Each structure stands twice: as structure tokens, then as C-alpha cells.
LOLOZA-841073 format. One line per field, with one value per residue (C-alpha): x negated, y negated, z negated; residue number from 1. Coordinates in nm, 4 decimals. Last residue first. Layout:
<atoms>
u X ...
v Y ...
w Z ...
num NUM ...
</atoms>
This chain:
<atoms>
u -1.7363 -1.5244 -1.5126 -1.1436 -0.9848 -1.2670 -1.1188 -0.7665 -0.8131 -0.4811 -0.2120 0.1292 0.4096 0.2311 -0.1259 -0.4505 -0.7096 -1.0342 -0.9621 -0.8066 -1.1183 -1.3467 -1.1364 -1.1719 -1.5456 -1.5713 -1.3555 -1.5708 -1.8163 -1.5277 -1.3557 -1.0302 -0.7138 -0.7502 -0.7439 -0.4044 -0.2482 -0.3706 -0.2727 0.0812 0.1224 0.0227 0.2552 0.5637 0.6311 0.9723 0.8378 0.4610 0.3727 -0.0113 -0.1553 -0.5083 -0.8746 -0.8587 -0.5947 -0.2185 -0.0003 0.3587 0.6749 0.5588 0.8017 0.8628 0.4803 0.4695 0.3865 0.1966 0.0031 -0.3425 -0.6349 -0.5401 -0.5815 -0.7906 -0.9092 -0.8565 -1.0094 -1.3560 -1.6473 -1.8512 -1.9539 -1.7007 -1.4463 -1.3394 -1.0308 -0.9145 -0.5586 -0.1915 0.0831 0.4167 0.7718 1.0493 1.4103 1.2836 1.4350 1.1586 0.8582 1.0161 1.0682 0.7520 0.5327 0.6945 0.4144 0.2263 -0.0175 -0.3581 -0.6788 -0.6728 -0.9509 -0.8458 -0.7480 -1.0961 -0.9913 -0.6324 -0.3434 -0.2442 -0.2831 -0.0889 0.0514 0.0689 -0.0372 -0.4024 -0.4432 -0.4213 -0.6574 -0.6793 -0.3387 -0.1725 0.1868 0.3931 0.7624 0.9824 1.3034 1.6415 1.8247 2.0749 1.8093 1.5861 1.8985 2.0202 1.6716 1.6651 1.3028 1.3940 1.7009 1.5525 1.2487 1.4495 1.4596 1.2327 1.3511 1.1369 1.2664 1.4535 1.2266 0.9272 1.0303 1.0849 0.7670 0.5359 0.2253 0.3030 0.2993 -0.0207 -0.2068 -0.0963 -0.2182 -0.5594 -0.5905 -0.4909 -0.1293 0.0645 0.3978 0.6411 0.9740 1.0130 1.2467 1.1078 1.3021 1.3258 0.9504 0.7617 0.7847 0.4053 0.4196 0.6394 0.3984 0.0973 0.2759 0.3404 -0.0349 -0.1061 0.0976 0.4612 0.5178 0.7770 0.9472 1.2056 1.0462 1.2178 1.1000 1.3497 1.1961 0.9398 0.6391 0.6409 0.4324 0.1494 -0.0342 0.1391 0.1351 -0.2359 -0.1783 0.0631 -0.1744 -0.4583 -0.2428 -0.1581 -0.5294 -0.6274 -0.3657 0.0123 0.2063 0.3837 0.7540 0.9065 1.2486 1.2385 1.5735 1.8077 1.5276 1.4278 1.7688 1.7946 1.4686 1.2765 1.1644 1.1072 0.8975 0.6719 0.6043 0.5636 0.2951 0.0994 0.1225 0.0011 -0.2947 -0.3935 -0.3678 -0.5643 -0.8329 -0.8427 -0.8822 -1.1600 -1.3429 -1.3064 -1.0562 -1.2077 -1.1418 -0.8296 -0.8645 -0.5275 -0.5342 -0.5449 -0.2232 -0.2570 -0.2961 -0.1122 0.0952 0.3818 0.5283 0.9006 1.0028 1.2495 1.5309 1.7523 2.0352 2.0667 2.1983 2.0251 2.0535 1.7714 1.7872 1.8045 2.1406 2.2608 2.3740 2.1266 2.0385 1.6931 1.7413 2.0952 2.4002 2.3373 2.6425 2.4575 2.7065 2.8984 2.7815 3.0551 2.8452 2.6221 2.5273 2.6114 2.3457 2.1834 2.1259 1.8663 1.7867 1.4603 1.2822 1.4347 1.2828 0.9411 1.0177 0.9007 0.5444 0.3247 0.0560 0.3096 0.3678 0.6677 0.5914 0.9227 0.9448 1.2560 1.4015 1.5703 1.4652 1.6912 1.8410 1.5157 1.3472 1.6203 1.5937 1.2107 1.1732 0.9743 1.0602 0.7126 0.5589 0.7572 1.0880 1.3647 1.4892 1.8384 2.0373 1.8898 1.7054 1.3809 1.1676 0.8654 0.8817 0.6531 0.7933 0.7269 1.0123 1.0043 1.1179 1.1368 1.2952 1.0737 1.1166 1.4682 1.6026 1.8909 1.7787 1.4163 1.4647 1.7275 1.4687 1.2114 1.4100 1.2976 0.9400 0.8398 0.6493 0.2915 0.2527 -0.0548 -0.1798 -0.4657 -0.7948 -0.7730 -1.1031 -0.9369 -0.6771 -0.9344 -1.1611 -0.8621 -0.7613 -1.1138 -1.1510 -0.8297 -0.5038 -0.3033 0.0626 0.3850 0.3644 0.0963 0.0424 -0.1961 -0.2956 -0.4837 -0.8362 -0.9519 -1.0922 -0.7411 -0.5652 -0.8179 -0.8245 -0.4813 -0.2553 -0.4582 -0.6501 -0.3564 -0.0621 0.0281 0.3894 0.7068 0.5227 0.5542 0.2943 0.3166 0.0994 -0.1384 -0.2857 -0.5530 -0.5700 -0.8608 -0.6229 -0.8019 -0.6211 -0.2892 -0.3596 -0.4480 -0.1276 0.0614 -0.1047 -0.1028 0.2410 0.2572 0.3903 0.1120 -0.0897 0.1505 0.4255 0.4411 0.6820 0.6103 0.8009 0.6282 0.6800 0.5511 0.2957 0.1260 0.4459 0.4537 0.4578 0.0893 0.1370 0.3941 0.1667 -0.1295 0.0758 0.1775 0.5417 0.7517
v 0.4076 0.3861 0.5436 0.6598 0.4126 0.4358 0.6332 0.5356 0.1711 0.0664 -0.1851 -0.1115 -0.2384 -0.1262 -0.1330 -0.2561 -0.2676 -0.4283 -0.7544 -0.5828 -0.3619 -0.6647 -0.8251 -0.5179 -0.5219 -0.8945 -0.8409 -0.5814 -0.8122 -1.0487 -0.7672 -0.6941 -0.8793 -1.1078 -0.8052 -0.7302 -1.0581 -1.0441 -0.6822 -0.7485 -1.0248 -0.7817 -0.5203 -0.7511 -0.9262 -0.9211 -0.8354 -0.7974 -1.0178 -0.9977 -1.0885 -1.1820 -1.0808 -0.8426 -0.6577 -0.6750 -0.5323 -0.6184 -0.4649 -0.0998 0.1716 0.1016 0.0787 0.4458 0.5728 0.9055 0.8716 1.0496 0.9230 0.5679 0.3496 0.0294 0.0329 -0.1617 0.0519 -0.0737 0.1262 -0.0694 0.2233 0.1399 0.1510 -0.1589 -0.3920 -0.3008 -0.1560 -0.2562 -0.1275 -0.3074 -0.2025 -0.4535 -0.3639 -0.0114 0.2951 0.4029 0.2943 0.4482 0.8000 0.7817 0.7127 0.9947 1.2415 1.2003 1.4694 1.5081 1.4094 1.6427 1.6426 1.6066 1.2502 1.1032 1.1423 1.2643 1.1613 0.7934 0.6995 0.3853 0.2555 -0.1234 -0.2043 -0.2889 0.0322 0.1008 0.3114 0.5359 0.4048 0.2287 0.1896 -0.0995 -0.0533 -0.3613 -0.1992 -0.3565 -0.1638 -0.0026 0.0694 0.2706 0.4158 0.5556 0.6632 0.9010 0.8925 0.8816 1.0925 1.3793 1.3495 1.4383 1.1378 0.9970 0.6943 0.4257 0.1299 0.2631 0.5738 0.3325 0.2146 0.5718 0.6988 0.4641 0.6727 0.8978 0.6101 0.4530 0.7807 0.8815 0.5463 0.5907 0.9407 0.7924 0.8075 0.9647 0.9847 1.1455 1.0976 0.7229 0.4422 0.1393 -0.1289 -0.4994 -0.5568 -0.8603 -0.7935 -0.7920 -0.4294 -0.3363 -0.4873 -0.3289 0.0021 -0.0329 -0.0915 0.2443 0.4385 0.5403 0.7400 0.7897 0.4471 0.2002 -0.0809 -0.4077 -0.7769 -1.0489 -1.0962 -1.3539 -1.1493 -1.2877 -1.5881 -1.3478 -1.2151 -0.8754 -0.8505 -0.7741 -0.4510 -0.3250 -0.3946 -0.2223 0.0877 0.0919 0.0579 0.3345 0.5813 0.6532 0.4424 0.1302 0.0642 -0.2715 -0.4295 -0.8071 -0.9292 -1.2120 -1.3905 -1.0707 -1.0321 -1.4053 -1.4001 -1.7320 -1.8011 -1.4260 -1.4184 -1.6948 -1.5132 -1.1808 -1.3319 -1.4768 -1.1486 -0.9469 -1.1786 -1.1787 -0.7964 -0.7384 -0.9758 -0.7836 -0.4549 -0.6036 -0.7182 -0.3540 -0.2419 0.0065 0.3646 0.5343 0.8923 1.0612 1.2684 1.6479 1.7355 1.8694 2.2291 2.4198 2.6960 2.9209 3.1409 3.2013 3.4792 3.6039 3.3507 3.3897 3.5617 3.2369 3.0515 2.7147 2.3657 2.1109 1.8771 1.5083 1.4751 1.2667 0.9184 0.6917 0.3242 0.1893 0.1069 0.0060 0.1177 0.4991 0.6975 0.9115 0.9091 1.2368 1.5354 1.7070 1.8514 1.8863 2.0120 1.8109 1.5893 1.7073 1.4529 1.5034 1.1777 1.2500 1.0030 1.1437 1.4866 1.3240 1.3274 1.6807 1.5460 1.7600 1.9688 2.2313 2.3160 2.5523 2.7307 2.8495 3.1414 3.1379 3.4031 3.4200 3.0598 2.7921 2.6362 2.6370 2.4772 2.2153 2.1065 2.1105 1.9019 1.6179 1.5967 1.5113 1.4662 1.7459 1.8987 1.9955 2.3414 2.4971 2.8291 3.0214 2.7232 2.5582 2.2734 2.0661 2.2131 2.3380 2.5270 2.8545 2.9152 3.2689 3.4296 3.0963 3.1067 2.8882 2.5932 2.5948 2.8189 2.6019 2.5119 2.4832 2.2399 2.0651 1.9958 1.8927 1.6197 1.3203 1.4412 1.4208 1.7349 1.8389 2.1940 2.3841 2.7370 2.8210 2.9616 2.7474 2.5796 2.2316 2.3868 2.5706 2.2577 2.0426 2.2968 2.3034 1.9200 1.8829 1.7144 1.9166 1.8359 1.9992 2.2985 2.5750 2.9083 3.1978 3.1169 3.3779 3.3220 3.2978 2.9499 2.8481 2.9797 2.8008 2.4692 2.3740 2.5537 2.5674 2.2414 2.0049 1.9514 1.7004 1.6915 1.8928 2.2230 2.5060 2.8042 3.0903 3.3696 3.6114 3.7929 4.0758 4.1076 3.9926 3.8721 3.5472 3.3387 3.4806 3.4087 3.0509 3.0201 3.1538 2.9304 2.5785 2.4980 2.1414 1.8451 1.6127 1.5942 1.3180 1.5745 1.9170 2.2053 2.5249 2.7108 3.0562 3.2632 3.6153 3.8051 3.9782 4.0265 3.8749 4.1301 4.0957 3.7195 3.7634 3.9946 3.7602 3.4574 3.6017 3.6540 3.4510
w 0.9987 1.3099 1.6488 1.5897 1.8226 2.0777 2.3598 2.2460 2.3140 2.1789 2.2497 2.0823 2.3130 2.6211 2.7394 2.6105 2.3318 2.4452 2.2606 1.9522 1.9176 1.9237 1.6629 1.4449 1.4918 1.4118 1.1014 0.9262 0.7432 0.6496 0.4478 0.6170 0.5341 0.8390 1.0677 0.9137 1.0104 1.3725 1.4050 1.2758 1.5387 1.8183 1.6820 1.6672 1.3366 1.1655 0.8313 0.8313 0.5441 0.5260 0.1837 0.0891 0.0839 -0.2248 -0.0223 0.0127 0.2775 0.3060 0.4747 0.5182 0.6000 0.9694 1.0262 0.9199 0.5795 0.5608 0.8821 0.9295 1.1292 1.0733 1.3882 1.4283 1.0558 0.7350 0.4632 0.5602 0.4302 0.1685 -0.0429 -0.3135 -0.0462 0.1426 0.1741 -0.1753 -0.1644 -0.1956 0.0219 -0.0450 0.0392 -0.0448 -0.1149 -0.1316 0.0412 0.2760 0.0526 -0.2584 -0.1351 0.0781 -0.2312 -0.4235 -0.3911 -0.0609 -0.1597 -0.3343 -0.1600 0.1357 0.3927 0.7543 0.8472 0.7674 0.3924 0.3863 0.1570 0.1597 0.5199 0.6034 0.9349 0.9480 1.3073 1.2239 1.0436 0.6738 0.4621 0.1516 0.0243 -0.2566 -0.3579 -0.4792 -0.4410 -0.5094 -0.6206 -0.5369 -0.8139 -0.5776 -0.3052 -0.5310 -0.6832 -0.3408 -0.2502 -0.5489 -0.6945 -1.0689 -1.0000 -0.7965 -1.0233 -1.3307 -1.5723 -1.8461 -2.0425 -2.2089 -2.4048 -2.7115 -2.7138 -2.7344 -3.0813 -3.2162 -3.0575 -3.2321 -3.3051 -3.0060 -2.7611 -2.8865 -2.9126 -2.5623 -2.4286 -2.5913 -2.4418 -2.1050 -2.0007 -1.7257 -1.9114 -1.6566 -1.4858 -1.4884 -1.6216 -1.8024 -1.9934 -1.9946 -1.9612 -2.0924 -2.4678 -2.4802 -2.6208 -2.3219 -2.0619 -2.2308 -2.2390 -1.8694 -1.8108 -1.9879 -1.7387 -1.7248 -1.4059 -1.1353 -1.0866 -1.2096 -1.4042 -1.5020 -1.5226 -1.6014 -1.9512 -1.8487 -1.7373 -1.3807 -1.4873 -1.5497 -1.8632 -1.8661 -1.4898 -1.4776 -1.6796 -1.4170 -1.1310 -1.3272 -1.3694 -1.0046 -0.9151 -1.1574 -1.0365 -1.0180 -0.7641 -0.8923 -0.8943 -0.9807 -1.0520 -1.0381 -1.1681 -1.0454 -0.8701 -0.7068 -0.5375 -0.4719 -0.2563 -0.2269 -0.5843 -0.6370 -0.3220 -0.4454 -0.7750 -0.5840 -0.3507 -0.6337 -0.8284 -0.5358 -0.4695 -0.8348 -0.8502 -0.5351 -0.6681 -0.9967 -0.8114 -0.6017 -0.9118 -1.0421 -1.3006 -1.5445 -1.4369 -1.5548 -1.6954 -1.7473 -2.0575 -2.0378 -2.2222 -2.5718 -2.6530 -2.9285 -2.7576 -2.8521 -2.5861 -2.5497 -2.3162 -2.0581 -2.0908 -1.7923 -1.9850 -2.1930 -1.8886 -1.8872 -2.0342 -2.0186 -2.3169 -2.3954 -2.2212 -1.9229 -1.8155 -1.9896 -1.8912 -1.8361 -1.4636 -1.5201 -1.3053 -1.3087 -1.1964 -0.9336 -0.6414 -0.6077 -0.4222 -0.2257 0.0536 -0.1396 -0.4824 -0.7919 -0.9328 -1.2614 -1.5272 -1.8078 -1.9825 -2.1847 -2.4124 -2.7330 -2.6753 -2.7127 -3.0855 -3.1034 -3.0833 -2.8378 -3.0008 -3.0917 -2.7335 -2.6868 -2.3562 -2.2178 -1.9717 -1.7563 -1.5138 -1.1700 -1.0983 -0.9336 -1.2490 -1.4309 -1.1251 -1.0907 -1.4540 -1.4441 -1.1358 -1.3065 -1.6806 -1.8097 -2.1596 -2.3356 -2.2324 -2.4727 -2.3978 -2.3905 -2.3864 -2.6765 -2.8244 -2.7326 -2.8607 -2.7544 -2.3997 -2.1264 -1.8319 -1.6498 -1.4042 -1.2504 -0.9333 -0.7462 -0.4014 -0.1668 0.0611 0.2007 -0.0783 -0.1827 -0.5256 -0.4220 -0.1312 -0.3329 -0.6136 -0.3637 -0.1961 -0.4050 -0.4233 -0.0543 0.0435 0.1431 0.2362 0.1173 0.2129 -0.0275 0.1086 0.4156 0.3348 0.2891 0.0621 -0.1541 -0.1634 -0.2754 -0.5489 -0.6903 -0.6743 -0.8765 -0.8134 -0.5652 -0.4813 -0.3238 -0.3112 -0.3260 -0.1519 -0.2095 -0.5591 -0.7707 -0.6431 -1.0042 -0.9295 -0.8051 -1.1249 -1.3559 -1.1596 -1.0410 -1.2837 -1.6061 -1.5323 -1.5164 -1.2912 -1.0082 -0.8977 -0.9680 -0.9351 -0.6977 -0.7188 -0.4708 -0.6222 -0.4524 -0.7420 -0.7576 -1.1387 -1.3493 -1.6181 -1.7005 -1.4348 -1.5360 -1.8989 -1.8053 -1.6151 -1.9176 -2.1742 -2.0208 -1.8818 -1.7332 -1.9404 -1.7908 -1.4570 -1.3326 -1.3218 -1.4752 -1.4986 -1.3075 -1.0446 -0.9882 -0.6815 -0.7530 -0.5453 -0.8254 -1.0139 -1.3680 -1.6567 -1.7365 -1.7795 -2.0503 -2.2401 -2.2042 -2.3082 -2.6456 -2.7345 -2.9719
num 466 465 464 463 462 461 460 459 458 457 456 455 454 453 452 451 450 449 448 447 446 445 444 443 442 441 440 439 438 437 436 435 434 433 432 431 430 429 428 427 426 425 424 423 422 421 420 419 418 417 416 415 414 413 412 411 410 409 408 407 406 405 404 403 402 401 400 399 398 397 396 395 394 393 392 391 390 389 388 387 386 385 384 383 382 381 380 379 378 377 376 375 374 373 372 371 370 369 368 367 366 365 364 363 362 361 360 359 358 357 356 355 354 353 352 351 350 349 348 347 346 345 344 343 342 341 340 339 338 337 336 335 334 333 332 331 330 329 328 327 326 325 324 323 322 321 320 319 318 317 316 315 314 313 312 311 310 309 308 307 306 305 304 303 302 301 300 299 298 297 296 295 294 293 292 291 290 289 288 287 286 285 284 283 282 281 280 279 278 277 276 275 274 273 272 271 270 269 268 267 266 265 264 263 262 261 260 259 258 257 256 255 254 253 252 251 250 249 248 247 246 245 244 243 242 241 240 239 238 237 236 235 234 233 232 231 230 229 228 227 226 225 224 223 222 221 220 219 218 217 216 215 214 213 212 211 210 209 208 207 206 205 204 203 202 201 200 199 198 197 196 195 194 193 192 191 190 189 188 187 186 185 184 183 182 181 180 179 178 177 176 175 174 173 172 171 170 169 168 167 166 165 164 163 162 161 160 159 158 157 156 155 154 153 152 151 150 149 148 147 146 145 144 143 142 141 140 139 138 137 136 135 134 133 132 131 130 129 128 127 126 125 124 123 122 121 120 119 118 117 116 115 114 113 112 111 110 109 108 107 106 105 104 103 102 101 100 99 98 97 96 95 94 93 92 91 90 89 88 87 86 85 84 83 82 81 80 79 78 77 76 75 74 73 72 71 70 69 68 67 66 65 64 63 62 61 60 59 58 57 56 55 54 53 52 51 50 49 48 47 46 45 44 43 42 41 40 39 38 37 36 35 34 33 32 31 30 29 28 27 26 25 24 23 22 21 20 19 18 17 16 15 14 13 12 11 10 9 8 7 6 5 4 3 2 1
</atoms>
């Protein structure tokens, strides 16, 4: 074992660090904190699997130690640094990130710093997330493992580490059941890469879910009513309803609402990115036939529930590398219904999930695009207004993450718009009806003065909106 400060002192000032972490859990805590406290002039490139906790996205950023960041930011400090241009940030889809690192298309990692619950001379057992850890360990020149004694060693049972072979001869991923296992519980590596092992004893920062609002509950009720009818109509969903929900308070509320619904009848499966508290509710109710993800994005109460009964949950929950959990071929194979949220949607079905007013970063696209593009059915679910009463249904979104081609259905607290097969004018009619009644007259007025072409717009006023 070595202390974090000594390890940090040996890291080059301009190093590219590939760190574990996804859903703000399973990220390294000691070495990034030691780098932040080192008072060195650092210009690091930091690449994670997804969102990380305070050590990476708060302490390092506040120390002005990060020059470039991929592919996600999750703290106010990191957002401000990106918006101000102090940190160069590029948003990336999750599914392709492993290949981008392995083949040097995005960055060439000097060092992988990853959290584990156990380590050997040529293996490590990840903690609460798997994310891109296997690919980053393979791509990096050297590896530092933080063994976190605050994380139960039994977490190793959840992991199913499978590495796809490289193109151009990549074979199909041999997974035929969303909750099946095709790999090993450990990440293997060349023992010559192991630079240091650091012992830590700090729990993950738990995810904080807000209480569901009345609007959240109405969105959930509309979604469940739609899915129940769709399952009766669609033979794929009648055979097995396989769901994915985006991370966050709304996604968690939607999962929780399913537990008491008619859909919770044993034909429900989960194949997505994160296990949230709402999924534990479904598992505890016996309503879910297995859950596959890449991270445990749980509240403090959710962590306590899972850790107290790890043996039981290990039979029902499996964590995979993100290039497997988000693989478009598997999303298609399992007929996933992808349910993701957004900051806003426009009347033609484009969704903005990442930038307030089209300019200020919220986090990143994450895996939403991976699922939206490959899903059997792609749903965007969101309240019709913000907490301040600003409409989320707008004439034209100021930033596009999911195009009209990737969105099949939009659900708000005011109803459901099934956009499949509709032309732009028909889409606009349905989506205006999902807005809050107070905002519908202005949207209708926009439609009336919009003109020209296949997709009518009044570009002079398209962004003159609250």
C-alpha cells in the first residue's frame, strides 16, 4: 500500500487520467483529492465513464487542476468552469467511449485511477460502478487502484466483466437475457501496469433524489397508462416489457410508480445504465425479472438497503461495462423501451437534454442517445413547465441532443403525444397539446405565423420565448 499524496506527487502535471465512476459512484476519492491539495500547477485531462463525485468534479476543478474533461460534468463548480471556458469539455455518447479511448480517438490515458473493493497482482474487483473501467485499465499505460474499505467486498458479486473484441472482427455480444452473465466478476490487467495500491475508507456521496412533485406523479400516471395500452397492442412488449430510465429524480419517481401498477406482473425487465431506489422498490415487490445496469446510483437509504441484503440482490442485479450496458445491438435485441427526460422539447419533437438556454451546460448527453437511437420505443418524459412556470414545450429548442428521428413518444403531466408516422405539422399539433394550458395560446400563435417548407418556422421569433 502507498499513501495517496506520494502517488499524486508522481503524476505528471499534464497527465491524462482515466478514472472510474458512473452515476457519481465508484469513483476514486483519495488520489484526486491529493492532487487537488498538492498546490502544483496542474493541467490534467480527466476522462471518466460518466458522472463522478466531489474529489474529481469539485476538488480538482476548484484547484484549477483540470484543463480538459470528458464526457460528463455533475457539479456546479465543474459546470461553471466549462461555461467560463476554464475547462475544455466535449460531450460524448457513452456506448462508444471505450473504443474512443482504446483506439486513441479521444485521448491516450497515461494512468487509470480506479476504485475497487479488492485487488490482486493482475486483477481488481470494482465497487459500486463498472462504467468504462475495463476499457480504461486496458488502454492506460499504468494503473492505480484505490481499495475502498467503506465499500462492501460483496459488491464484487454484482459485476459481469465482458470485453468485446476489437473491430474489424468484433463478434456479437453473446448475451441473450438482460439479467444473464457472460463474463467474470473481476477486471484483469497486465501485472506490469500496476503502479500503486492506495487504501481508502470513504463511502460514495449518495445520490439525492427530490420528493416526486404532483407534476412528476402525473407524468408517471400518463406514462404507465400509455405503456399498459401499448403492451396490449405490441406483441414485443406483450412478451416482455424491458425498460430503461435515465438517471435522476424524475426517472427514479417513474420507476417507483411502476411498483404499484398493472405493469408489475412479472413480465417486467430492466436493461439500462443505473440502478436507482425505484428499481429496488420493484425488486422488493417481486415485480421485476432482473435488472442490468453499469452503476448503483442510490440514495443513502438505498445504499443501506442494498448493502444490508447484498446476497439476495446479487441474484437479481448485474453490473456490466458501459459499452455492454449501452450497446445498441443489445438495446435492439431486448426490445428496450427507453424513457429519458429532457430540459425541453420543441413542437417538432427535438429534445434538449444538456444545455440551459442552449448555452449553459447541465451535465452531458450520457447514454440517453445510445438508448433513444436503438430502442424499440423511445420516450421523452418531462413536466410541461419548470418549477418557475416556464414552458418546457417550446417552438424550437436552442440545443438538440435527440433529434425528431430519435423520439417516438413525448409524455408530460398533460398527456401523451405519439409521434410515430406523423409529419411535422401533425407532430406540432400533438405537442402543443402537451404544453401547460397557460402556454398553449402562444405556441398556437407561433404555429399560425410559421411558414415555409416541410418544417414550418418563423425563425425571426423562434427563440423569443420565456
